[in-house]
N, C-alpha and C positions, 0 to 999 in steps of 0.2 A: 353518530355519536352525539347524543343529546346533552349529556353531562360529562364534565371532565373527570370526575372522581373514579368511575369504573375503569378508566383507561389510562389514568396518570397517577403516579405516586411519587412523592418527593422523599428522597433519602439522602443522607449526608455521606459524602465520600471524601475522606481525608487522604491526601497524598503526603502527609507528614510521616517520617519514619516511625515504624513500630518501636515500642520500648526495647524489645530484644535486639533489634537491629541497631538502635541507638547505643545500647550497652556495648555491643560488639564494636561499634564505632569508637566509643570511649577507650576501650582496650587497644584498639588499633592506633589511636593517638598516644596512648600512654606507653606502650611497649618501646617505641624508639627512644623515649626519654629515660629508660631503665627504671621505670616505676614498678615493673613486674618482676617477681621472682618465682622460682619453681613452686614454692609452697605458700607464699603469702605476699601481700603487698605491704611494704613498710610504710610507716607514717609519712604523710605528705604535708607540705606547708599549706597555708591557707589559700595561696594563689593557685597552686596545683589542684587542690581539692575543689575549689570553685570551678576551675576549668573542666574537670572531669564531669562533675554533676551538671554543669551547663550543657555539656555534650549529650549526656544521658537524657535529660528532660527536654531540652530545646531542640536537639537533633542537629547540632553543628557538625558539618561534614562538608563535602563539596556543595556549592550553592545550589546545584540542580536538584538536590534531595528535598528541598523545602518548597512546599506549595500551599496555597491557601485552601481552605475547605470549600468544596463545591457541592451544590445540590444537583443530584442526578434526576432526570425525568425518565420515567419508565412508561412506555406506550404499549398499551394492551388492546386487544379486541379489533374491531373493524374500523375502517376509516370514517371520518366525519362526513365525507361526500360519498354516498352509496352509489351514485350514478357516474362518478368520475373514473375515467380510464386513461391509461397512457397508450397512445398508438405508436406503432413503429412503421416508418415509411422508408423503403429502400432507396438510398440516394445514389449509390455507385457500388460496383464490384471491382476491386483492385487485384492485379496480378495476371500476368500472361501465362499461357499454357503452350505446350508443344515447342518448348525451347526458346520462347521469345525473350528479349532482354529484360522484361519486367517480371520474370518469374520470381516467386518468393519461396525460398527454401528454409526448412526448419520451422519450429514453432515460433510464432510472432510474439515479440515482447511488447512493443509499443506501436501505437498508431496515433498520429497527431495531424491536425488540419489547421491551416491558416484561415482566418475569416475571409470568406469569398475567394479563397485561393487553393493551392494544391494540397495534397495529402502526402504524408511521409510514413514509411513503414520500416521498422527495425526488427531484426530477427534474432532469435536465440543462437543461431548458427554462428560460430566464430569465423570471422573473416568475411562476413556478408556486408556489403555496402548498403547504406540507406537508399531506398528507392523512392522516387518522387513521381506522383501521378497527378493528373489534372482533376478538375471537379467532376468529370464524367468517368473517371477510372482509367483513363488512357495513360500509359507509361510515358514519362517525359525524359528522365535522366537518373543517373546515379549521383549521389552526393559525395564529393571528396575522393580520396584514394586510400588504398590499404597501405599501412606502414606506420612508422613512428616519427616521420618528419613533419614539417609544417603543412597543414591542410590534410594530414593523414590520420588514420585511426585504425585500430585492430578490431574493435567491437563497439557498436553503438548500443550500450547497455541501457541507457536512459536518454530520452530525447525531450527537449522542450523548445518552445517557440516564443520569442519576444520581439515583436516588430519585424524587422528585416533579418533578425539574427536567429540562427538555429543553434541550440545548445546541445552538445553531444558529450555525454558522460562515457568515457572510454576506460574500462579497467585494464585493457591491454597496455596502455601507456600511463595509466594513473593520472589522467588529466581531464579537465573540462575544456572543450574547444568551442569557441564562438565562430560560427560559419555564416557567411553572408549569402542570402538567397540570390541577391542581385548579381553578384560576381562569381558565385560558387567557389569562393575561396575563404580560407581561414582569416579572421580578423583579430584573433587573439586566443590565448590559452592560459590556463592556470593549473598548477599541480594540485590535485585533489585525490590522492590515492585511496583514502578511506571512503570518501563519498561516492567514488565511481563504482564501488562494490555494492551500493545500496539496492535493496529490493524496490524501493520507491523513493522519489525525490520531489521536493517542492521548493520553490523560491518564494520567500515572503516579501511583504511590502517594503521592508527596510533593507532589502538587497541581500539578506542572509539566506543560506540554504539549510534545509533540514532533510536528513536521510534516515531511512529505516535500515540500519546496518548493524551487524554483530561486531562489536569491538571487545576483545578479550583481555584488555589491560585492566589492572585492579580498579581504577577509578571509573571505568566505563562499562565493565562487564555486567550484563543483565539488563541494561537500559536499552529499550527498543529504538529510541530516537536520539539523534545527535545533531546539534546545530553548528554550522560552520560559517565563518565570515566570508566575505567575497573573495579574499585571497587564499582561501582553503584551510584556515586554521580552525580547529575545533574549539568552540567556546563553551558549550553546554551539553550535558547528557541528561535526558529526562524521559518521562513517559511511564514510569513505574514507581509506586510507593514502596515496594519491597523488591528491589532488583534481584533476579535469580537467573543464572545462566544454566539452561537445561538443553544440552545438545539433542536429547531424545524428544524434545517438544519444540521443534523448530517453528512450527506454525503458530505457536502461542505468542511469539514475539514478532510475527510478521504483520505489517500494517500497510494500508493504502493511504497515501497522502495527497492532499489537494489544498492549494492556497485559497483563502477566503477573500471576498471583495474588500473586507475591512483591513486586510493586510496580515491577518493571522493564518492559522493552519487548522484544517480539518484532518482528523486522524481516525481511520476506520480499522477496527480489529478484523482480521480475516475469518477466524473460526468462531467468533462471538459477535452477535449483533449489537455492537457497542460503538458509538461515535463520540469522539472528544473534540473540543475546540480549544486551541491554545492561542494566546496572543503572540506578537512577534518577539517577545522576551521569554518564550517557552513557559509561560504561566497558564495553568489549566483554568479555563473560564466556564466550561459547560460540558456536561455529559448527557448523552441521549442513549437510552437502551430500549430495545424492542423485545417484548416478551410474547413469543408466539410458538405454537407447537411445531411449525414447519422449520424452525431454526433453533434446535437445541444446541447449546454451546459445545464446541468440540474440545477434545483433550489437548490438541496441539500436536499430536503425533501424525506423521505422514503415513497415510494408509492408502495403498493402491487398490482401487475398486476392482472387485472380481465378481463374475456372475453368480457364484455360489456363496457370496458373502453378504455383508450389510450394504444397504444403499450408499452411494457416495455422499459424503458429508456436505452440508451447505457451506457456502463461502461468500463473503462480501468481496466484490471485485471492483467496485467503483463508488466514489462519493463526490458530489459536486453541488456547490451553492449557486443558484441562479440570481439574476438581477432583481427578481421580485421577492427575495428573502425566503426562498424555499430550498430545502435540502433534498437532493435526489440521491437515492441509494440503490445501487445495482447489486443483486445477489444471484447466485446460481443454486438451484435445488435439484434433487434427483427427478428425472423424467419418470412419469408413471410406468413407462416401458423401458426403463434404463438397462435391463439385462439384454435387450436387443442390440445394444451398442457394441458388444464385444465380438471379436473374431471367433470363428467356429473351431479353430484348432489352437492348441496351446503353443505358445512361443517358447524358445529356449530361455534358460535363466539369464537374467541381466548381469549377474556377477556370480562368482564361485560361491557355492553354498546356499544360494537362494533358490526357491522353487520355480518351476516353470509357471508361466502366467498367460492370461488371455489379454491380447492387445485391444485397445479401444479403436474401433474403425470409424466412429463418428462421435465427436464431442457433442454435437447437437442432439444425438439420440440418447446421450448419457444425461444431459442436463436440460432443464427449463430455466427460465429466468424470472425473478421477482423484481419489479420496479416499484419503489415506494417513494412517496413525497411527503415531507414534513414541513409544516408552516413554522418557521423559526420564531415568529412573533408570539403565536398562541401556544406553541409546543404541542400541536395536534397533528395527527396523521391525516393527511388529506386524501390520499389515494394509494391503493395497493393493486397492482396488475400483474398477472402471471402470463407469460408469453412462451410460445413453443420455439424458442431460439436461445442458444447459450451465448449471451453477450459476454464479452471479455473485459470490457471497461469503457471509459469515456474516451472519445477521440477529439472532443471539443465541446463548446457549449451546446447542450441539448442534442448531442450527437454521440452515438455508441457504435461499437464495432464488434464483429464476430468473425470467426474463421471457418472455412469449409475446406475439405481435402484430407489427404492422408496424414499430414503433420509429420513429426519426427525430424531427425537431423537430415535425412535424405529425401524426405517427402516434399511435395509441392502443395502449397496452400493458396487460397484466395481469400481476400478480405471483403466483408460486407460492411458498408457504412449505413447506419440507420438514423434517421431524424426522429427525435422523440417529441411528442406533443401531448400535453394534458388536455383531455376533452371531457366535457360534461354531456354524456349521451342521454 
């Protein structure tokens, strides 16, 4: 990429409410004060009139609706380093077979590693304990106990690591539990019923949490992101200039979250190649968009891939900023032979009224991965690498994970840990 112009374009993105939305907001505020009638709005005093027009033009509503204007950077074309590639090096394979204590059941939700320490695996399967493995993939122990008492949980939905503490988001009990690696015991817990249901969670430098979760109350509905204080109180809802709650477009509001070294938050859309940076006060600071043929924006509808249908849609599965000021983005795209991933016989309907379907026998046969790196200082794409492995996300700094096996609620899977390295070949 010799020049910036063919591959970058600056456009203005405003997250201030649209006029129509602001007008609706004005009526929302006016109605409780009996300013509205069925046929007309009666004359208002100067104070009331000023308040309504201020709402319409300035957009006064909950604080989270107002954001500064941000310039989006669009990255097109090929990377600036034509010889740079990301290599994957297998570090360990986690999970026992043949009934061993380290078996992993169900689809894996989270894989986390401690620096120079063990790895932890949480499963989608309800009632599965967190499993801990050493650096070589050998099973060590289960974390905690099942239940609702101290040191217990029902489902490890989200997992984080901070020093010697393991953070467990448990929707079964609606609380965040802090668990000690050293003693294998709970050292504290906080009620966080809303946050424990989040699709993705990140803790910011100021100690607050942000979760990508659907909240259907009037003040929060339609916003994909919600910020919580350390004691579990929601403080801010943000992430959309025109919030809209569409149950039929669930993927449109799903995000991947990752804390930035500066104390802020990286937010990746799942079905659109768009990455946003917020500071720890939920103010939008930066937008990066990738314009490439292999990642057309999705509609947000959940579509089950079938061999006689369209290729599976691309998805962003991970975002991470490294110590060198580079942003790594993991995506999955359809494998050239994606139709070979399906079972040979149709399976019975998943629910009444739905059609029979073909199950996926191998996620790795269904997807390849794209690993791209952006220089945050110059806003240029450094490298773009396609690999024949369906990575599922980051497990730590420069470390990704993928799964192999049958999957499903009753299946047994194993986890591969991959070290990522940028090389100039």
